C-alpha positions as CSV (number, residue, x, y, z in Angstrom):
1,M,-9.9,-20.8,161.7
2,N,-9.6,-21.5,164.9
3,L,-11.5,-25.1,165.1
4,A,-13.1,-24.1,168.6
5,V,-14.4,-20.7,167.2
6,R,-15.8,-22.4,163.9
7,D,-17.9,-24.7,166.3
8,I,-19.3,-22.3,168.3
9,R,-20.6,-20.6,165.0
10,Y,-21.9,-23.5,164.3
11,H,-24.1,-24.6,168.0
12,F,-24.3,-20.5,168.4
13,G,-27.7,-20.6,170.2
14,R,-26.7,-23.4,172.4
15,F,-23.2,-21.9,173.1
16,V,-25.1,-18.2,174.4
17,L,-27.5,-20.5,176.3
18,T,-25.1,-22.3,177.9
19,T,-22.7,-19.4,178.7
20,V,-25.8,-17.6,180.6
21,G,-26.7,-20.2,182.2
22,V,-23.1,-20.5,183.8
23,S,-23.3,-16.5,184.0
24,L,-26.1,-17.0,186.5
25,L,-24.5,-19.4,188.7
26,L,-21.3,-17.4,188.8
27,M,-23.4,-14.1,189.8
28,I,-24.6,-16.1,192.9
29,V,-21.3,-17.4,193.9
30,M,-20.4,-14.0,193.5
31,G,-23.5,-12.6,195.5
32,M,-23.2,-15.4,198.1
33,G,-18.9,-13.9,198.7
34,G,-20.4,-10.4,198.9
35,I,-23.6,-10.9,201.3
36,Y,-20.9,-12.4,203.0
37,R,-18.7,-9.4,203.0
38,G,-21.5,-7.3,203.5
39,L,-22.7,-9.1,206.9
40,I,-19.4,-8.5,208.5
41,H,-19.4,-4.4,206.9
42,E,-22.8,-4.2,208.7
43,A,-21.6,-5.9,211.8
44,T,-19.3,-3.9,212.4
45,L,-20.5,-0.7,211.1
46,L,-21.3,0.9,214.3
47,V,-18.5,0.0,216.3
48,N,-16.0,1.5,213.6
49,R,-17.9,4.8,213.3
50,I,-18.2,5.8,217.0
51,Q,-14.5,5.1,217.1
52,A,-14.2,4.5,220.8
53,D,-11.4,3.3,222.8
54,L,-13.0,1.1,225.5
55,W,-16.4,0.1,226.0
56,V,-17.9,-0.1,229.3
57,V,-20.7,-2.6,229.8
58,Q,-22.2,-4.6,232.6
59,G,-20.0,-6.8,234.5
60,D,-20.1,-10.5,233.3
61,T,-21.7,-9.5,229.6
62,R,-20.4,-9.8,226.0
63,G,-21.6,-5.7,225.2
64,P,-24.6,-3.6,224.1
65,F,-24.9,-5.9,220.5
66,A,-24.3,-9.4,221.8
67,E,-26.9,-9.3,224.9
68,I,-28.5,-6.8,227.3
69,S,-26.6,-4.4,228.7
70,R,-27.3,-2.1,231.7
71,V,-25.3,0.3,233.5
72,P,-26.1,3.4,235.8
73,V,-25.9,6.4,233.8
74,N,-23.8,7.9,236.9
75,L,-20.7,5.4,235.9
76,E,-20.1,8.7,232.7
77,D,-18.5,10.6,236.1
78,R,-17.1,7.5,237.9
79,V,-14.9,6.7,234.3
80,R,-14.5,10.5,233.7
81,S,-12.6,10.2,237.3
82,V,-10.0,7.8,235.8
83,S,-6.6,9.2,234.9
84,G,-5.9,8.5,231.0
85,V,-9.9,9.0,230.2
86,A,-10.4,12.0,228.2
87,S,-14.6,11.8,227.6
88,A,-16.7,9.6,228.5
89,R,-20.5,9.6,226.6
90,S,-23.3,7.1,227.2
91,F,-24.5,4.4,224.6
92,V,-28.0,3.5,224.1
93,S,-28.9,0.8,221.5
94,H,-32.0,-1.4,221.1
95,S,-34.2,-2.5,218.3
96,I,-38.3,-1.7,218.1
97,Q,-41.0,-2.6,215.6
98,R,-44.1,-0.1,214.7
99,E,-46.6,0.4,212.0
100,Y,-46.0,3.6,209.9
101,Q,-48.4,4.5,207.3
102,G,-49.8,0.8,207.6
103,K,-46.7,-1.1,207.2
104,P,-44.0,-2.0,209.4
105,L,-41.0,-0.1,210.5
106,R,-38.3,-1.8,211.8
107,I,-35.6,0.3,213.3
108,V,-32.1,0.3,215.6
109,V,-32.7,3.0,217.8
110,Q,-29.0,4.8,218.8
111,G,-29.1,7.4,221.6
112,L,-26.9,9.8,220.8
113,A,-25.0,11.3,224.4
114,W,-26.4,15.2,223.7
115,P,-24.6,17.6,224.1
116,Q,-21.4,16.3,223.8
117,D,-22.6,14.0,220.8
118,K,-24.7,15.7,218.1
119,G,-24.2,13.1,215.3
120,D,-21.7,15.2,213.6
121,W,-19.8,12.2,213.0
122,I,-22.8,10.7,210.7
123,P,-22.4,11.3,207.0
124,L,-25.5,12.9,206.3
125,L,-27.3,13.1,202.5
126,A,-29.6,15.7,203.6
127,G,-30.5,17.7,206.5
128,R,-28.5,18.2,209.7
129,P,-27.3,16.8,212.9
130,L,-29.3,17.0,216.2
131,R,-30.2,20.7,216.8
132,Q,-31.9,20.6,220.6
133,A,-32.3,17.5,223.4
134,H,-35.6,15.9,222.2
135,Y,-38.2,15.5,219.7
136,E,-35.5,15.4,216.8
137,M,-33.9,12.1,215.1
138,I,-31.4,11.4,212.3
139,A,-33.0,8.5,209.8
140,D,-31.4,6.4,207.8
141,Q,-32.6,6.4,203.8
142,S,-33.4,2.3,204.2
143,L,-36.3,3.2,206.7
144,N,-38.0,5.2,204.0
145,L,-38.2,8.5,206.1
146,A,-38.1,11.9,204.3
147,L,-37.0,15.4,205.8
148,G,-39.7,16.8,208.1
149,D,-41.4,13.3,208.7
150,P,-43.2,13.0,212.1
151,I,-42.7,10.0,213.6
152,P,-44.9,9.0,216.6
153,L,-42.6,7.0,219.0
154,G,-44.2,6.3,222.6
155,K,-46.0,9.1,223.9
156,D,-44.0,11.5,221.7
157,T,-43.6,12.5,218.3
158,Y,-39.8,12.9,216.7
159,R,-39.5,14.9,213.8
160,V,-36.7,13.6,211.1
161,V,-33.9,16.4,210.4
162,G,-31.4,14.4,208.7
163,L,-31.0,11.4,206.9
164,T,-27.8,8.9,206.0
165,S,-26.7,6.4,204.0
166,G,-25.5,2.8,204.7
167,M,-26.0,3.2,208.1
168,V,-27.9,-0.4,209.0
169,G,-27.2,-2.9,212.4
170,S,-26.3,-6.3,212.3
171,G,-29.8,-7.2,211.6
172,G,-29.9,-4.9,208.3
173,D,-32.3,-2.8,209.7
174,G,-31.5,1.2,209.4
175,L,-30.3,3.4,212.1
176,A,-32.1,6.2,214.0
177,F,-30.6,8.6,215.9
178,F,-31.8,10.1,218.8
179,T,-30.5,12.1,222.3
180,V,-29.6,9.4,225.0
181,Q,-32.7,10.5,226.9
182,D,-35.1,10.4,223.7
183,A,-33.9,6.6,223.2
184,Q,-34.6,6.0,226.7
185,A,-38.0,7.3,226.6
186,I,-38.8,4.9,223.5
187,Q,-37.0,1.8,225.2
188,F,-38.9,2.3,228.2
189,D,-42.2,3.7,227.2
190,Q,-45.5,2.0,228.7
191,P,-49.0,1.9,228.4
192,G,-50.9,3.9,230.7
193,D,-52.8,1.5,232.6
194,A,-49.3,-0.5,233.3
195,I,-48.1,2.7,234.4
196,R,-50.9,3.3,236.8
197,L,-51.5,-0.5,238.0
198,E,-47.7,-0.3,238.9
199,R,-48.1,2.9,241.0
200,Q,-50.9,1.0,242.4
201,A,-48.6,-2.0,243.3
202,R,-46.0,0.7,245.0
203,R,-48.9,1.9,246.9
204,A,-50.0,-1.6,248.1
205,R,-46.7,-2.7,249.3
206,L,-46.2,0.7,251.1
207,E,-49.1,0.0,252.8
208,A,-48.1,-3.6,254.2
209,V,-44.9,-2.4,256.1
210,D,-45.2,0.0,259.3
211,L,-43.6,3.2,257.2
212,G,-46.4,3.5,255.2
213,K,-48.9,3.1,257.8
214,V,-47.1,6.1,260.0
215,Q,-46.1,7.8,257.1
216,P,-49.2,8.8,255.2
217,L,-47.6,11.2,253.0
218,L,-45.0,8.2,251.5
219,L,-48.3,6.7,250.2
220,E,-49.1,9.9,248.1
221,R,-45.2,10.0,246.6
222,A,-45.7,6.4,246.1
223,V,-48.5,6.9,243.4
224,G,-46.4,9.7,241.7
225,G,-43.5,9.7,238.8
226,S,-41.1,7.6,239.5
227,E,-38.4,10.3,238.8
228,N,-39.9,12.0,242.3
229,I,-39.0,9.0,244.4
230,P,-35.2,9.2,244.9
231,A,-34.7,5.6,246.1
232,L,-36.0,4.4,242.0
233,A,-32.8,5.0,240.0
234,P,-33.2,6.3,236.5
235,P,-33.1,4.7,233.2
236,Q,-29.9,2.9,232.7
237,V,-27.7,3.3,229.8
238,S,-26.7,-0.1,227.3
239,A,-22.8,1.3,227.5
240,V,-20.4,4.2,228.3
241,L,-17.9,5.0,225.6
242,V,-14.2,6.2,226.6
243,T,-12.2,8.1,224.6
244,L,-8.4,8.3,226.0
245,A,-6.5,10.9,226.6
246,P,-3.1,11.5,224.2
247,G,-0.4,9.4,225.1
248,A,-2.7,7.6,227.9
249,N,-2.0,3.9,228.3
250,P,-4.8,2.2,227.2
251,Q,-4.0,-1.6,228.6
252,R,-3.7,0.6,231.9
253,V,-6.9,2.3,231.7
254,A,-8.6,-0.6,231.1
255,E,-7.1,-2.3,234.0
256,T,-8.2,0.1,236.2
257,L,-11.3,0.2,235.3
258,A,-11.9,-3.9,234.8
259,Q,-11.3,-3.6,238.9
260,W,-14.6,-2.0,239.6
261,P,-17.2,-5.8,239.9
262,D,-19.9,-3.8,238.5
263,V,-18.4,-3.8,234.8
264,T,-16.6,-5.4,232.4
265,V,-14.4,-3.1,229.9
266,Y,-13.5,-4.1,226.2
267,T,-11.5,-2.6,223.7
268,Q,-12.6,-1.4,220.0
269,Q,-11.0,-4.5,218.7
270,Q,-12.4,-6.5,221.4
271,Q,-15.7,-5.7,220.8
272,I,-15.3,-5.9,217.0
273,D,-14.6,-9.9,217.7
274,L,-17.1,-10.6,219.9
275,L,-20.1,-9.7,217.1
276,L,-17.8,-11.8,214.5
277,S,-17.7,-14.6,216.8
278,G,-20.8,-14.1,218.5
279,M,-23.7,-12.7,216.5
280,V,-23.2,-13.2,212.9
281,D,-20.7,-16.2,213.5
282,K,-23.3,-18.9,212.2
283,A,-24.7,-16.7,209.5
284,R,-20.9,-16.2,208.0
285,R,-20.2,-20.0,208.5
286,Q,-23.3,-21.1,206.6
287,L,-22.8,-18.5,203.8
288,G,-19.4,-19.9,203.5
289,L,-20.7,-23.3,203.3
290,F,-23.3,-22.4,199.9
291,R,-20.6,-20.8,198.4
292,A,-18.3,-24.1,198.4
293,L,-21.4,-25.7,197.7
294,L,-22.0,-23.4,194.8
295,I,-18.9,-23.6,193.5
296,I,-19.0,-27.4,193.4
297,I,-22.2,-27.2,191.5
298,S,-21.1,-24.9,189.1
299,T,-17.9,-27.5,188.6
300,I,-20.2,-30.5,188.1
301,I,-22.4,-28.6,185.5
302,M,-20.2,-27.3,183.2
303,A,-18.1,-30.6,183.3
304,L,-21.5,-31.9,182.0
305,I,-21.9,-29.2,179.4
306,I,-18.4,-29.7,177.9
307,Y,-18.6,-33.5,178.2
308,T,-22.5,-33.2,176.3
309,L,-21.0,-30.8,174.0
310,T,-17.9,-33.4,173.5
311,L,-20.4,-36.3,172.7
312,D,-22.4,-33.9,169.8
313,K,-18.8,-33.5,168.3
314,I,-17.8,-37.4,168.4
315,H,-18.6,-37.6,164.7
316,D,-16.6,-34.5,163.9
317,I,-13.7,-36.0,166.0
318,A,-13.3,-39.4,164.5
319,M,-13.1,-37.5,161.3
320,L,-10.7,-35.7,162.1
321,K,-8.1,-38.5,163.4
322,L,-9.2,-40.5,160.6
323,I,-7.3,-37.1,158.6
324,G,-4.5,-37.5,160.5
325,A,-4.9,-34.6,163.3
326,R,-3.3,-34.8,166.7
327,N,-4.4,-35.2,170.2
328,R,-3.5,-31.9,171.1
329,V,-5.6,-30.2,168.2
330,I,-8.7,-31.8,169.8
331,V,-7.8,-31.2,173.2
332,G,-7.6,-27.7,172.2
333,L,-10.9,-27.5,170.8
334,I,-12.5,-29.0,173.9
335,L,-10.5,-26.6,176.6
336,Q,-10.3,-23.8,174.4
337,Q,-14.7,-23.5,174.6
338,S,-14.5,-24.5,178.2
339,L,-12.7,-21.5,178.7
340,L,-14.5,-19.4,176.2
341,I,-17.8,-20.4,178.5
342,G,-16.1,-19.9,181.9
343,G,-14.6,-16.2,180.6
344,L,-17.8,-15.0,179.0
345,G,-20.0,-16.2,181.8
346,Y,-17.5,-14.6,184.4
347,A,-17.6,-11.2,182.4
348,L,-21.5,-12.0,182.1
349,A,-21.9,-12.4,185.3
350,Y,-19.9,-9.4,186.9
351,S,-21.9,-7.4,184.6
352,L,-25.4,-8.4,186.0
353,G,-24.1,-8.7,189.3
354,T,-23.2,-4.7,188.9
355,Y,-27.1,-3.9,188.2
356,A,-28.9,-6.4,190.5
357,F,-26.3,-6.3,193.9
358,P,-27.3,-2.4,194.6
359,R,-31.2,-3.6,194.4
360,F,-30.7,-6.4,196.5
361,P,-32.7,-6.1,200.6
362,R,-29.0,-6.6,202.3
363,L,-26.0,-5.1,201.6
364,V,-23.4,-6.9,198.9
365,V,-20.1,-6.1,199.3
366,I,-17.6,-7.0,196.2
367,E,-13.8,-6.5,196.5
368,S,-11.2,-6.5,194.4
369,F,-9.5,-9.8,196.0
370,D,-12.8,-11.3,195.9
371,L,-13.2,-10.7,192.2
372,V,-9.6,-11.9,191.4
373,M,-10.2,-14.9,193.4
374,L,-13.5,-16.2,191.7
375,A,-11.8,-15.4,188.6
376,G,-8.8,-17.9,189.2
377,I,-11.4,-20.5,190.7
378,V,-13.0,-20.3,187.2
379,L,-10.1,-20.8,185.5
380,G,-9.8,-23.7,187.4
381,I,-13.5,-24.8,186.9
382,S,-13.1,-24.6,183.2
383,V,-10.2,-26.7,183.1
384,V,-11.3,-29.4,185.2
385,A,-14.7,-29.3,183.8
386,S,-13.1,-29.8,180.6
387,L,-11.3,-32.9,181.5
388,L,-14.2,-35.2,181.0
389,G,-14.9,-34.3,177.5
390,V,-11.1,-34.7,176.8
391,A,-10.9,-38.0,178.0
392,K,-13.9,-38.7,175.9
393,A,-12.1,-37.2,172.7
394,I,-8.7,-39.1,172.9
395,H,-10.7,-42.6,173.1
396,V,-12.9,-41.9,170.1
397,E,-11.7,-44.3,167.4
398,P,-10.9,-42.7,163.8
399,N,-13.3,-46.1,162.2
400,K,-16.0,-44.5,164.4
401,V,-16.5,-42.0,161.6
402,L,-17.0,-45.4,159.0
403,S,-19.8,-46.7,161.5
404,A,-21.8,-43.2,161.4
């Protein structure tokens, strides 16, 4: 009978506890890698799904995700006039936090350029895309909203008409899709008192100049709604998304747009690179560091476990040497046990992770490449961890059994 298997059967309880402990460590290592992948997936999800060829943002900024970007709504019309542009649509993105049914509700608000974009590209679990210009929304299921739920945001109430899954922002908060006009209404909503004070401030500024004294009708207009004052521009959007015509040269179109001093132009890949090198860069590096530390800790713990198991077998190893067993038999005993602990620990870690990872608050993406790489690391850890025990076993003297 194989000596390693026989020793495991003799100390079965200790072997099981050791394997479970190692599997929990490996599950955390696996989870760290999955969280790392999930962070990248969430950060780039919206950019990949929108599939815009070019992103036109505020000049000298890095786009709507890395920092605040504000461009006028009529930039759409300017962009459409450029040769090679098939379509241009507004993009609005901002985060809000409200209280709903006694609990905090944090939403990443996305504005769809109605009526060109009704959300038909959004993968829906239930419900439908937007069908009217106001008061409808599509919500990610992570927001825990149901179809038909009325959600008060600002001065209006919006009804959930569609549910999607896996649509989250870079911070892990669920996305909700509105029309651009509704997204702007939510973003620029102010309390009634703030609006009244702002109107009175406009009137006071106009009264302080000669124009207000000779044109009293302007005073009445100054205390009215902002939309009735031509000098006040409409609310701005975060970016304009450009779809190029078939056969158009992306570089040439981008160079044409880049000549405008008030905007900056990025391709889809540049926008992704900005996200990964900016918003999520520190989190990625921190997760990578923790993963490396866990691998080192796992190696040390397994080495100590194998060494302790070897110390418990010093008398048996001395007896084997006394009856003429070769060193390779003893090395095989320790190495096989180490590999069994690592292999069974890895299998148990994968099984536990398959159950636990979908229940994590953040997305965990486990890819085949990561699993294969971790399996190789576990194999290396098992071999390295056994070296300390092997070194101890090799130097055991046969006469040790006589002094026991």
